[in-house]
N, C-alpha and C positions, 0 to 999 in steps of 0.2 A: 375657566378651569379651577381657579382658586375658590370661586363660589360653590362649585360642585363639591370640592374637597371639604370646604367648611361645612356644607350641609351634611355630608356623610359623617363628619366628626361630631356634629350635633346629634345626629341619629344614634351613633355609637355611644355618645355620652349619656343620652337619655335612656338607652337600653341598659347601659351599665348601671345607672342609678336604680333601675327596676331590679336588676339582679342583686345589687348591694342591699336594697331594701328587703328582698326575699331572704338573703343570708342573715340579715340583722334580725328578721322575724324568727328564723330557725335558731339563731344563737340565743335568743331570749325565750326559747321554749315554745314558740308558736309553730304551726305548720306554715309552709310557704304561702304567701298571700296570692301571688299571681300564677305560680306553677306548683300547686300542691300535688304530692305524689299519691297515686291511687293506693288504697289499702288492698293487699293481695291475700290477706289471711282469710280462710274460710270460716263460716259460722260453725261453732261447736255443736255437738249433738246434745240432746236434751239432758242426758245424764252426765255431761262433761264436768259439772261442778262437783260431782261426788268425790273425786280425789283432790279437792281444793287444798290450798296451802296451809299446813300446820308447821310452824317453826320447829327446828330439830332440837336445838341444844337445851339443856336444863338450866343454864346460866345466861346472863345477858350477853352472850356471844354467839347467838344463833346464826349459823352460816347461811341457811336457806330454808324457805318453806318447802314442804313436800307433801305428798299424799299420805294419809294415815297408814295405808297398807305398807308403806316403805319406811315408816318412822318408828324407831324403837321408843318405847315409853308413851305411845299414844294408844289409848285403850280401844280395843275393838268392842263392838256392841256386845253387852253381856245379858241384856234382858230382851226377850222376844216380844217386844211391844209393837203393835201395828203402827206403821208410819202414817201420819195424818197431817194434812194442811189445815192450819187454824186461820180462818178468815176473820179479820178484825176491822172495825170502821170507827173513825172519829168524824168531826165536822170538816176536816181538811184532808184526811188520808183514808185510803182503803189498803190494808196491809195483809200479807199472807206469810205466816210463820210455818216452820217445819218442826214437828215434834222430834225429828232427828237433830239433836244438838240445839234446838231452840233458835235456829237461824232465821233471819229475815230474808225471804225469797222474792217478794214482789211488793212494789209500792205504786199505787195509783193516786193521782192528785185530783181532788174534787174540783178545785178552782182553776185548773189548767187543762186545756184540751190538747189532743194529739195534733202534731204539726200537719199530718197528712189527712186526718179525718177529724174535724172539729166536733163531731158528735160523740167521739170517744174520749175518755180521760187520758191524760198523759201518763205513761208508765216509765219510771226510772229504773228501779231494781226489778229484775225479772230472771226467772229460770225457765227457759223454754228451748225449743229446738233451734230457734233463730238467735237467741241471746242468752248470755249468762252474766249476771251482775248481782251479787249477793253480799250480805253482811254476816260474819261469823265470829264466834268467840269460843274459847275453851281453855283447858288447863294443860300445861306440860310440866316436865320435871319428875315424872313418874307415870305409872299406868293409871292416869286420871281421866276424868270425863273430858271429851273433846267435842267439836262440832259434828262428830260422827256418832255420838252416843245417844241412844234412845232416851227420851225424857217424857215425863208425864205433865200434861197441861192442866192448869186450873185457872179460873177467872172468867169474867164476862167478856163478851165479844163485841159489844156495841156501846159507844158513849151515848148515854141517854140524855134527853132534854133536862136541863137543870143540873146535870152532872159535869164536874170540871175535870176529873181525872178518871183514868181507866187503868187497872193493874192486871198484868198477865204474868203467870208464874210457870216456869218450866223447871222441873226437878228431875235430876238423874237418880238412878239407884246408887248403891254403894259401889264405887269403882276404885279399886286400889286402896281401900280404907278411907276414901274421901267421897263425900257427896257434894255435888254442885247444884245450887239453886239460882236460876236467872230470873229476875223480876223486872219486867218492862213496865214503866209508868208513862202513859200517854196523856198529854194535857190538851185541853180544848184550845183550838187555834194555833197549836204549836207543831213545828216539824222536827223538834228535838225530842228524842226518846231517852228518858233516863233508864239506865240499865244497871241494876245492882247485882253484883256477882257475890253470892254468899257461899263460902266454903266451910263445910262441917267435917271435922275429923272424927270419923266413926271407928277408926282403928285403935291400935294399942301402942303405936309409935308416933313420934313427932313427924309431921308432914311439912314439906317446903315447896309447895306448888308455885308455878308462875302462870299468870293470866296472859293470854294473847287475844287481841282484837284485830280483825282484818276485814278488808274489802276486797272481793275477788270479782274480776270482770274480764270479758274477752277484749281483744285489742281492735275490734272493728269500729269503724266510723259510725256515730249515731245516725239513725234513720232520719231522712229529711234535711240533712245538712247541705248547704249550698256548695257547689263546686267553684263559685266565683269569689268567695272569700273564705278564709280559714280561721277557725278558732281552736284553742287547745283542748285536746281530749287525752286524759291519762292521770296517773297518780301525782300527788303533791305531798310534800312534807314541810311543816312549818316548825321552826325552832327560834328561840330568842336570839341565838348567836348568828344564824345564817338566814333568818327570815324565811320568805316563801321560796321553796325550791321545787320547780316542776321537773317531772321525770318522764321522758319519752319512752313509749313501749319498746322502740327499737334499741334504746340504750340498755334497757333491762335485758332484752334478747342477747345483746352483745356483752353483757356483764360490765357495762361502762357507766352505769347509773351512778351519779355523784350527788350525795346528800349527807346531812349530818346524821350519824348512826345512833348517838346517844344524847339525851337531853332531859332536864327536869321539867320542861314545859313544852307546849306545842300541841300539834295534832297531825294526823295523817288523813288524806282525802283522796277521793276519785272525782275528777272534774270533767265537765263537758259544757257545751254551750247552754247557758241559762240555769243549769242545775248542778248540784254537787251532793256528795255524801261525805261524812267525816266522822272519825272516832276521836273523842276528846277524853283525856284523863285529867284528874284534879292537878292543879299546879303543885310543883315541888314533889311530884311523883316520878321516881326514877323509871326510865323506860328506854328500850332499844327500838329504834325504827328499822323496818326492813321493807324492801321492795324486790320481789322475785317473780320469775316465771314459774308457775306451779303445774302446768299441764299444757296440752296442745292449744295454743292461742288463748290461754288463761293467765292472768297476771294478778298478783296480790300485793297490797300495800298494808302495813299494819304496825302494831307496837306490841312489845312484850314487857311486862312489869311484874316484879316478884311480890308475892305475899310474904310477910315475915313468918317465922316458924309458928306452926299451929299445933299445939299440944293435943293429946288424945282427949276427946270430949269437948274441945274448944271450937268456937265458930268465929270466923273473920269475914268481913264484907269489904269489897272494893267497889266504889261507885264510878260508873263511866257514863258518857253521853254519846248517843248515836244521832247525828243530824242527817236527815234525808229530805232535801227540799230545794226550793228556788233560791237563786243568788240575790236575795233582797238585802241590799247593803246594810241598812239600819238594823235589821234583824240579826244579821251575822255578827255585827260589831258587838252586840249585847251578849251573844253566846260565848265568845272567846276572843282574846286579843289576836288580831291577825287573820281571823277566819274570813273577814270580808275580802281578803286578797284572792280567794277562789274566784271571785268576779275579776277576771284578769284584764287589766288595762295595759299590761306590758311595761315598757320602759318609760312610758309617759304617765304613770300613775300619779306623780306629783302634780300634774296639770289636770288629769282626768277626775280625780276625787273632788276638787272644788267645783268643777263644771257640773258633776252629777249633783252635788249639794245644791247648787243654784237651780238646776233643772227641777229638782224635787221641790224646792221652795216655790218655784213658779207653778208647778202642778197643784200645790196647796191652794193657790189663788184661782187658777183657771179650771182645774178639775178636768183637763183634757190634755193628754200627752202630746197630741199633734200641735195644738196651739202653744203648748209650753216649749216645744222645739222652736217654733217660729219666734216666740218671745225671746228665747235664749240667744238665737242668732242675731236678733235686733240689738240686744244688749252688747253682744260682742262687737258688732259693727260700730256701735256708738263708742265703745272703749277704744277701738282702733281707728276712729274717724280721722284724726290728724295724721296718723301714719299712712292711711290709705290716701288722704288728700295729697300728701307729698308724692306718692306713687303716680296718682292720676294727673297731677300737675306736670310731672316729668313726661308722662305719655302725651299730654296735650302739647308740650313744647316740641316733642319729637314729631307729632302730627303736623305742627305749624311749619316746620322746616322740611318736611318730607318732599314737597315739590322740588325744592332746591337740590336735595340729595338725589332724587330720581333724574333730574336734568343733568346733574354732574356725572352720574353713573353712565348715562347714555353717551355723554360727550367724551368720557375717558374710558370707555369700555375696552379699548385696545391697549390701555396702559394701566394695568391693575395696581402697580406700585404707586403711581401718581394719584390714582383714584383713592387709595387708602389715605394718603397724605392730605388730600383735599378734603376728604370726609372729616378727618380729625381736626382740620383747621376750622371747618364750619361748626363743629361741636364746640370748639374753644370760643369762637366769636359769639355764638348764641348762648354760651354757658349752659350747654345741655350735656347731661351725663347719660349715655345710652343704658347704663345699668341702674339709673336712678329709679326707674319704675319697678325694678325687680327686688331690690333689697328690702324695702318696707313690706312687701308681700311675703318674702322669704321668712321674715321675722315671725309672721303670723302662722306659718305652716304648722309648727308643733302644736299650737292651740287647736287648730281645726282637725289635725290628726287625732289629738286627744279626745275631741268631741265625737269624732267618728267612732272611736272605741267605746265611748260612753253609750252611744246610741246602739251600737252593735251588741254590747254586752248586757244591757239592762233588760232583765226579764219583765220589767214593768211594761215594755213595749209589746210584749206577747199578748195577742188577742185584744190589744187596746185600739179602739176606734178613733178616727179623726173626724172626717165629715163624709157624708154620702157613701160613695162606693168603697172608701178606705175604712175597712172594719178591723184590720189587723196591721199595725205599724211595723211588726216584725216580719211580715210577708211581702213579697213583691206585689206591685199594683196589678190587680187581675186584668185590667183593661189597658195597661201600659200608658195611661194618660200622663202620670207624673214623669216617667222617663222621657216621653216625647217633649213635654214642656221643658224639662231640664236640658235636653239636647238643643232645643230652639234657643233657650236663654244663653247657653254656652256659645252657640254660633253668633248670636247677637252681640255678645260681649267681645268675641273675636273680631267681628266687623267694626266695632267702635275703636279697637286698638289701632295704633299706627301700623301700616303694613311694612314689614321688613324690606329694606332695599333689595336684598337678594331674592329673586323670583322663586328659587327653589325653597328657601326658608318660608316665603309667603305661602306657598302651597302646603308646606308641612304644618303651618299654623292652622290650616283648615282641616287637614287630615287627622291630626292628633285629637281634637275634641270629638270628632265622629268616631274614631277608634275606641276611645275610652268611654264614650257614652253608651256603647254596647253593653258594658258591664252593668250599668245602672238599670237596665231592663230586668236584671235578675237580683238586684239589691233590695233589701227591706225598704218598704215605703217611707219609714221614718228617716232613713239616711238620705233618700232622694229628696224628701221634703226639706231637710236641712240644707242640701246643696242648692235647690231651687231658690230658697229664701236668700241664701248668701249671694247667688248670682243676681237676683233682682235688685237687691240693695246695692250691690257693687255697680250695676248698670246705672241706677238712679244717681248715685254719687258721682260717677264718672261723667254723666250727662251734665249735671249741675256745674261741676268744676270746669269742664270744657267750655260751657257757655259763658261762665264768669271770666275766663281767660281770653275770650274773643276768638275761640276756635270752635266754630259751629260744629255740632256733632254730625258726622257723615259716615256712611257705611262704606268700608273698604272691602268690596266684594272680590272673591278670588278670580284669578285669571288662569285658566288651565290650557290655554292655547299654546 
């Protein structure tokens, strides 16, 4: 009876740990790992972005973004100019701009394919019937040009061979005595767009406009994201004081979003698995950060920054940067301090960053991300060799005395109290600690969880081949070969471990690997490869240590009778 109670306690404890892990994920801004909640929001209509968020106030105390139709001081279109989409291409991007406000409506990535159809380019920003995700800017503080104001486009549309930069200009008419000129500068090989906002006072009185920059998107889950693991999707704000602050769509919905509202440095971003967009202002530029719901299932994150007074006939320019691209860590670090944190490792960032650094260095030698993963796991196993040796030595001792324990349990099965006393006596005499095999392994768990997040978060794994049939380390094995090998290696490792004296616990030791192995059939191949490598190296080390200690390796097969 005590054995059954103990088994139930272990099951409850294990399930509680899963629930605690899920809550820890949610607390740190992730969606739940094991029990993600389905997204219930419906896709917006194609024109849903039209009333997207323009901050209201004329000073850095804007309470909420709202649609231009509802906002005093936001100019309605004053020039009957036909609305047009401007298609622009560089060596890495295909972009679609709108002459209404000079907004960026669509981005296609030349070097990244779609998750569900690798013959199509990956699309991040988009304004369509299924999705809304756009980048907008404009002026507030008066009846000035906004992202709803018609603009005239001038410039070339294709980055030609031998050309390093491409400039696009969107110019508004005179609106409220002020003219706004947006100039996008695209650079070869770069996902960062320089955006100069030039304000010309064409009126007869001093103007004091403010610039807003924002990213607006729906709250739906990105297409193709797995249901078996969860990554963060939503707005983020970075400031020097509070660092990286993730904002859940649900918190915005409930007006519970917490982030630093004012700062002289930092950025705002929209983040999803592998990709991000971000608005950057020059350092030491006063700004107010905002994150608001702006329409049915549309959310905005952005910044407001003031121009100084502009006298009649005077012109002032404020330079900004719009990043729209993959979460390549080295590239992000160069663009802005803290921007690399959009590649979210969660609470294990302090361990994950050096692991990624080492993985990247290995790739520099091996030029294959799959073999780089294998090499990294080998190096980690070498680093933890002596710690693992202690764990496996303890397991070997347990296996050596296991026949005595089993004989004693059978002899005293009707006297549980004496059975426990006799078991503790045997452990003392043989100098065996039942937990001795667990502690060294527990110490390593944070490192391997950090490596899990490195492999799950690194866009470099996307479309990266390993060998033969594995042509994308970010996608599940199409033939399930790696998950089957992983399951078999896990069962082999279980068979080599000493069987628990409690028959119920012994059965659970076999059920748990089978249950958790199911998830690996849907995990990215790179993650499964890392786990297989770790299992094989662990089995080899355990086999060698058992042999050296005079405990020949034997397979403890399950008994379900």
